[in-house]
MARNUKE-797647 format. One line per field, with one value per residue (C-alpha): chain; x, z, y; residue in three letters. Coordinates in steps of 0.02 Angstrom, whole numbers. Each point is the difference from the previous one (the first is absolute). Layout:
N
chain: [A;...]
px: [X;...]
pz: [Z;...]
py: [Y;...]
resn: [ALA;...]
! end
This chain:
310
chain: [A;A;A;A;A;A;A;A;A;A;A;A;A;A;A;A;A;A;A;A;A;A;A;A;A;A;A;A;A;A;A;A;A;A;A;A;A;A;A;A;A;A;A;A;A;A;A;A;A;A;A;A;A;A;A;A;A;A;A;A;A;A;A;A;A;A;A;A;A;A;A;A;A;A;A;A;A;A;A;A;A;A;A;A;A;A;A;A;A;A;A;A;A;A;A;A;A;A;A;A;A;A;A;A;A;A;A;A;A;A;A;A;A;A;A;A;A;A;A;A;A;A;A;A;A;A;A;A;A;A;A;A;A;A;A;A;A;A;A;A;A;A;A;A;A;A;A;A;A;A;A;A;A;A;A;A;A;A;A;A;A;A;A;A;A;A;A;A;A;A;A;A;A;A;A;A;A;A;A;A;A;A;A;A;A;A;A;A;A;A;A;A;A;A;A;A;A;A;A;A;A;A;A;A;A;A;A;A;A;A;A;A;A;A;A;A;A;A;A;A;A;A;A;A;A;A;A;A;A;A;A;A;A;A;A;A;A;A;A;A;A;A;A;A;A;A;A;A;A;A;A;A;A;A;A;A;A;A;A;A;A;A;A;A;A;A;A;A;A;A;A;A;A;A;A;A;A;A;A;A;A;A;A;A;A;A;A;A;A;A;A;A;A;A;A;A;A;A;A;A;A;A;A;A;A;A;A;A;A;A]
px: [0;68;24;-114;-53;-76;91;-123;15;148;13;-33;139;127;-41;4;173;70;128;178;92;152;-97;-25;-180;-72;-154;-38;-140;63;-129;5;100;-135;46;184;-4;-64;143;131;-59;47;169;165;143;54;-168;-48;-155;-7;-141;-63;-130;-43;-54;142;-118;-30;186;31;-141;60;176;-61;-106;138;151;1;21;171;-11;84;-116;8;-130;-27;-100;-62;-146;-14;19;178;82;173;-8;-70;134;137;-64;-12;170;-47;-149;-136;-106;-165;-94;-163;-114;-151;-84;-113;-9;44;-114;117;-11;-189;-21;124;-100;155;31;-165;-41;-166;-174;-47;106;22;179;101;-11;165;2;187;79;169;-4;150;-104;-69;-157;-154;-186;-25;88;-116;-163;40;105;-68;-127;-176;40;157;-91;-136;128;94;-157;-78;154;86;-152;-119;-129;-160;-30;174;-57;-123;127;129;-130;-40;185;35;-151;42;184;-47;-56;151;132;-52;134;-69;-61;-158;-53;40;-103;-150;16;4;-153;-93;46;-64;-191;-77;-69;173;76;-114;85;179;157;26;-38;175;95;25;47;127;75;16;84;121;48;31;101;118;-3;-36;-49;149;122;-88;15;185;29;-90;96;172;0;3;169;71;-47;119;-61;-131;-33;-179;-95;-163;-118;-156;-126;-155;-101;-33;114;152;-46;-27;176;80;-96;40;186;11;-85;119;148;-73;-28;126;-15;-33;-26;-160;-134;-22;177;-4;162;93;143;38;92;-73;-36;-70;122;-133;-136;-163;0;-189;-125;-126;34;1;-136;-25;-97;-170;82;127;-127;-109;143;76;-131;136;59;-164;54;179;72;172;88;168;130;161;158;61]
pz: [0;-50;134;-68;102;-67;90;89;-14;-117;-74;168;83;-136;13;191;5;-107;-74;-31;-136;110;162;110;21;113;-47;165;-73;-174;-41;-187;-30;-73;96;-4;-190;-3;114;-102;-161;75;71;-91;18;149;86;110;49;163;-21;163;30;124;-145;-95;-146;-12;0;-137;-107;27;-47;-167;-34;38;-75;-158;92;16;179;140;92;169;48;186;78;154;79;-37;187;-7;-20;36;-149;-111;55;-30;-177;-40;72;34;25;-130;-102;7;85;-54;95;-89;142;10;-98;-185;-140;-28;182;-2;-165;34;87;76;108;93;4;-90;58;-183;-24;104;60;155;136;-19;-35;29;-100;39;-33;115;151;100;70;-112;-4;50;165;37;-48;94;143;58;140;-36;84;-105;-160;45;34;-165;-106;86;6;-164;-103;77;-6;102;10;67;160;-91;-135;134;90;-159;-39;172;-8;-173;34;151;-123;-114;-42;-123;-134;-158;-53;-71;164;96;-124;26;189;-12;-112;123;144;-81;-4;-173;4;35;-143;-130;4;1;-51;-2;176;20;-61;169;92;-132;7;188;-6;-135;101;155;-94;-72;145;-132;117;115;-145;-71;161;10;-183;0;155;-66;-190;-9;86;-158;-107;-46;1;-136;-7;8;75;-83;78;-78;123;-38;160;150;120;-110;-42;183;44;-145;38;187;-26;-133;119;140;-116;-57;180;112;148;162;112;104;-99;137;-25;-103;-94;-45;118;-56;-155;-116;-173;-157;-125;-134;-89;-86;-187;-8;131;-36;-56;-188;-59;-167;-141;-51;-157;100;119;-147;-87;162;138;126;-5;69;182;-34;83;-33;131;-30;109;-48;108;46]
py: [0;171;131;134;150;161;142;114;189;-27;176;81;-103;42;184;-4;-80;141;-121;58;-100;-32;-27;-152;-59;-135;-99;-85;-106;-37;-133;-34;158;114;156;-47;-7;178;50;-92;82;167;-51;10;-123;105;-25;-147;-97;-96;-126;-76;-135;-137;-110;-86;-33;187;38;-127;70;178;-50;-69;153;124;-87;109;165;80;61;-95;-118;-84;-132;-25;-142;89;88;186;30;-70;169;-69;-118;138;123;-128;-33;185;42;181;115;-22;120;-94;-141;-83;-119;-75;-92;-151;-160;-8;-58;-148;-55;15;-91;-141;-137;-79;153;-16;186;-6;-49;-23;-156;-157;-23;-43;132;94;189;23;140;-76;-187;-25;52;-146;83;-19;33;-183;36;146;-85;-160;67;168;8;61;166;26;-46;124;135;-14;-21;151;112;-46;-45;128;-140;26;-188;-38;-86;-111;-46;-45;-106;-96;-28;-70;-114;-66;-32;-106;-134;11;132;135;-12;80;172;-79;-76;159;101;-113;14;190;0;-109;115;159;14;-14;177;72;-102;80;170;60;-95;-188;-65;-72;154;85;-160;-50;174;-14;-170;57;153;-108;-132;129;126;131;141;-27;5;152;100;-40;41;167;51;-48;12;191;-6;-80;151;138;180;21;-187;-62;-145;-52;-129;-76;-73;-102;-4;111;-93;27;179;44;-60;94;159;-9;-32;136;123;-47;32;165;56;-91;119;-94;152;8;91;129;70;161;-44;-159;-43;-179;61;-129;68;-80;-72;-29;96;-49;-13;-9;58;-139;-179;-28;-120;-89;79;-66;-68;-101;-75;-49;-91;-69;-24;-49;181;64;21;55;156;73;107;85;85;89;3;174]
resn: [MET;ASP;PHE;GLU;HIS;VAL;PRO;VAL;LEU;PHE;ASN;GLU;VAL;ILE;GLU;ALA;LEU;ASN;ILE;ARG;PRO;ASP;GLY;ILE;TYR;VAL;ASP;GLY;THR;VAL;GLY;GLY;GLY;GLY;HIS;SER;GLU;GLY;ILE;CYS;LYS;ARG;LEU;SER;SER;GLU;GLY;MET;LEU;VAL;ALA;VAL;ASP;ARG;ASP;THR;GLU;ALA;LEU;ALA;ALA;ALA;GLY;ARG;ARG;LEU;GLU;GLY;TYR;GLU;CYS;ARG;LYS;GLU;PHE;VAL;HIS;ALA;ASN;TYR;SER;ASP;THR;GLU;ALA;ILE;ALA;ALA;ALA;ALA;GLY;GLN;LYS;VAL;GLN;GLY;ILE;LEU;LEU;ASP;LEU;GLY;VAL;SER;SER;TYR;GLN;LEU;ASP;ASN;PRO;GLU;ARG;GLY;PHE;SER;TYR;MET;GLN;ASP;ALA;PRO;LEU;ASP;MET;ARG;MET;ASP;ALA;SER;ASP;ARG;PHE;THR;ALA;TYR;ASP;ILE;ILE;ASN;GLY;TYR;SER;ARG;ASP;ASP;LEU;THR;ARG;ILE;ILE;ARG;ASP;TYR;GLY;GLU;GLU;ARG;TRP;ALA;SER;ARG;ILE;ALA;GLU;PHE;ILE;VAL;ARG;GLU;ARG;ALA;GLY;SER;PRO;ILE;ASP;THR;THR;GLY;ARG;LEU;THR;GLU;ILE;ILE;LYS;ALA;ALA;ILE;PRO;ALA;LYS;ALA;ARG;ARG;THR;GLY;PRO;HIS;PRO;ALA;LYS;ARG;THR;PHE;GLN;ALA;ILE;ARG;ILE;GLU;VAL;ASN;ASP;GLU;LEU;GLY;HIS;LEU;ARG;GLU;ALA;VAL;GLU;LYS;LEU;PRO;ASP;LEU;LEU;GLU;SER;GLY;GLY;ARG;ILE;ALA;ILE;ILE;THR;PHE;HIS;SER;LEU;GLU;ASP;ARG;ILE;VAL;LYS;THR;GLU;PHE;GLU;ARG;ARG;LEU;ASP;PRO;CYS;ILE;CYS;PRO;LYS;GLU;LEU;PRO;VAL;CYS;VAL;CYS;GLY;ARG;VAL;ALA;ASP;VAL;LYS;ARG;VAL;THR;ARG;LYS;PRO;ILE;ILE;PRO;SER;ASP;GLU;GLU;THR;GLU;SER;ASN;PRO;ARG;ALA;ARG;SER;ALA;LYS;LEU;ARG;VAL;LEU;GLU;LYS;LEU]
! end
């Protein structure tokens, strides 16, 4: 199966990164290389792309896609929160960083990866196949309370407690080991009236499990805190989010960086001495055009936020 992924907000990302032909740019979620190809097209032989991904299949696909470009390229099998590995690959401060969050089209569409509720497959959902912890471990090992918590908090699912109850009851008979069986359990747990409106009944629960398997929100918090330190003055970090949990973290960390003062609010002047080392590039997040969402429905919830290093 080919690693195909339509890059979301492609033109907006390229414009936001303000690419310099001899610069160093980090794609922390290279995927199939869609955004990276746009970066490489604008780099000279003096420029450099640092392509990072947890998924070795993504790195291999990106390598094939980008091999014809003259810029220097470094491929790093790591999480985008691993700033030490990224800094080592870059060798110096960088001019741009991109994160395109969430699961790729390839991962969703490849049954063997177990990300999708639309296809029956082993319960997996690992973005990095070398990790040992899988969706199977969560579904069959977490307590009812812990299942309720992650489905409620990460999936924002109103029926979280009932879904957790049904999972625990069903696994008592035999382990739940496929996405198909889990999907049917979720459908049974959600009342018929509630299933008639909104997204697929399993969508929110599968999102929650995927986030827990890959510790996506923990890595994101760490990355958004540390990655701006890799930028040189004038360099930019651009992050595309796809759901409110991700966007809330990015917005909060960006705001903290823009206003790092820790003085009590009642003090008339700042005495802590902390000043911002970044500025906003756009006041509001950039969202896809109607044309893009029509041609690529997965872009519908995307938001792009950008900061520039002072």
